[in-house]
N, C-alpha and C positions, 0 to 999 in steps of 0.2 A: 226255727231259724228262718228268716225272711221277710215276714209281713210285718214286723213291730221295728225291725233295723233301717235305719235309713242312710242311703249312699248318696255321697255327692262325688258329681262327675265333672273335672275341670277339665275341659278340651276344647279348643277352637276350631277342629275339624269337625263341621257340622255332621256329615256322613258316618264319622267315627262314633261320635258322640252318641248319635241316634241308634248307632248299633249296639253300643253297649248297654244305653239305657233300654233297649227292648230285650235284650238277653238276660239283664238283672230282673226286669219284670218277668220274664218266663220263667227265671228260677225261683221267683216267687218273693222278689223285694217290691215291695208295694209302692214303698215311698222313695223315689229317686229325683234327686234334685241334680239339675246340671247350671254349668256357666261356662260362659266362652273366652274370659278372660281371667287374668290372675287377681285383680282387683275386686270382681265381682265373686269370683270363688272364695276369696278371703272373707269376705262381708258376709255370703251365706253360709260358712262356715262358724263364724261368729254367731250368727243369729239362730241357726236351725241346729248346732253343734250336732253333726252327723256321727253314726257309728264308725265312719269308715271313709276314706277319702281317695278316689283315683285321681292322679294328677299328672297333666302332662307338662313337659318343661318348655318347650318352645311355644309359647303364649305371647301374644301382643301384647306392650305394656309391661306389666310386671311377669316376669318369667316364674317357671316352677319353681327353681331353686330358692328364690326370693319369698315366694308362698308359703314353701315348707318352712324356711326358716322362720318366719313370721308365726304360722302356726306353732311351732315349739317352744318359742319364747314367750308365748301369751297361755298363762297358767290355765285359762278356761280352754284352750284347744289343744294344748300340748301331749293330752292322753288320746288323742284321735289317731288310728292306725291309719297312716298314709301308704298307698301302692304307686310307685312312680310308672307312669306309662308312655313311654318315649322312644321315638327313633334313634337317639343319643346312645348307642350300645356298648362305648369304649369303656374300657376297664375302668379307668380315672373317673368317667361320670358314674358309673355304678357304685364304687368306693365313695365319690362326694356325697350321694343321694341319701348312701344308707348312713353316712356320719352326720348329715342334717337331720335325721331321725328318721327317715323312712324305713318302714317295716319290711318292704319286698320291693323288686324292680322288674317289672317287665317292658320287654324290646319290643317294638314294630318291626316287621309286622307279627301280630301275636294271634293265638288261638283264644277265640273265645270260651271256649270250655276250661281252657286251663286257667284264664282269667278269672271264671267264676268259681273254678276251683280254689286259688289263692286268695280270693276275697272271703269265701265260706271258711276258709283255714285260719285267717285272721281273725275272724270274728269269733271264730270257737276258741282261739287262744285269748284273746280280750275275754270272752266269756267266763273261762278257767281262772284266768287273772284275778277276777273281780269278785268270786265266790267268799273269798276271807281276805278281803282287800284293807279293812278298817284298821288303822293303827290309832290306840288311845294311850297315852302316857303322861302322866302328871300335868294336865291341861293342854298338850299337844294332841291334836286331831290331825290324822292323814288319812285320806280315801283316796287310793289309785284311780277307782271307776270314774270318781268326780274329778279327780286331779285338783284336790282343795287341799291345802294344808292351813291348820288354824292354830294359836295358842289363845287358849281360853276364850273363843269366838272371834278374835282380832285374825281376818283372814291375811296371810303370807302371800306376798307376790313374787314368787319363786321362779327361776328359770327351770326348764325342763332337766338341766344337769344338776342344780341345787336340790331340786325336788327328789330325785332319783339318789342323790347322795344321802339325803335326810331320811328317806325310807327305807334304805340300806341300813342304814345303822340304827334306827330306832327298832326294827325287826327284833333285833338281839340286845336289848341294853346290857351293858357291861362289857360285851365282847369286843375286842380291838381289832379293827382291820387296817393293814397296812396300805400305804397309798397305792400301791401296786394292785392290792385285793380290789380298792375302790375301783379303780380304773377298771378292770376285768369286769368286775361286777355291773357297773353302771353302764359301761360302753362297750364292752365287748371286746375280745384280746387283739384284735384288728384295729384297734381305733388309735389313730397316731397322737395321741397325746403325752404330754410329759407328767410324771407325778407331782413336779412343781405347779401346774396347772389346777391338781386337786388343792394345793395350799391356797392358792388364788379364791377357787370357790368355797372353801372353808371359809376364809375370811369375809367373804360378802355374806355367806349365810348365818354368821355369827350376827352381822349387824342386823340382819332384817328378824334374827330371832330373840333380839334385844333382851328384855330381862330372863329367857329361858336360856341364853346362849351358854351360861354355865354349865347346864346340863351337855353340853357338846366338849368332849375334853381331848387335849392333845395329850397322847403318850410320846414323851418325847424321845427320838429315836428309832420309833415304830411306825404311829401313825394317829387315829382317832379311834373315839368309842362315844357311846351316849351313856350316860350313868343313869342307872336306875334310880327311881325315887328313895329307896331305902338306902343306897349308897350315898345318894348326896347328903341324906340326914344323919348318915355315920360321919361323911366327911364334916359337916358344917359343926359336929359335936366335937 
């Protein structure tokens, strides 16, 4: 870990940015990119597809909240871990950042050693998660590491939430998940979303799946499941 990973630091305070960059380089991360505003940070993220992003919130122009939201709504960047680094340390700010999809939240002033340790921990988590991350099911292809979803080579433009729901259901074809189980598995037990919001995402997901949508079945009164190809064939007969 280190030489091959790409890290992007989005921070408008030049001295802090240089300090973080120096510590990352000293820790063995040879490819460190920096950006001093949100727009530039988003552009570099889309161009370089870094392995992790350290993101300040109080940025000129496009703030960190907007950058994080844009990253998570773009299928090409949604899988990149984001560590928020900011002076905004109120509980509501931390919760909001995690709800947007950040994997960690570090408040200023911060310890350089702790920040580097958290970067390494998130990269380990990401690497562990991508060892067996490909799902292939009756024309559906999902790759968590690439954050790509395809139906017979047609790339699906999914939000981060839609991708997570499809991945959860496709991992165990035939298993029924309640709406509450989907909320807990996809967003965590502290995510403030109603089960009805899951129904909305399912509707949008079915539209994007198009001809593959019949695989995604509503189990009345319970929740949702994805039928295995064998179950589909039996149902058609």
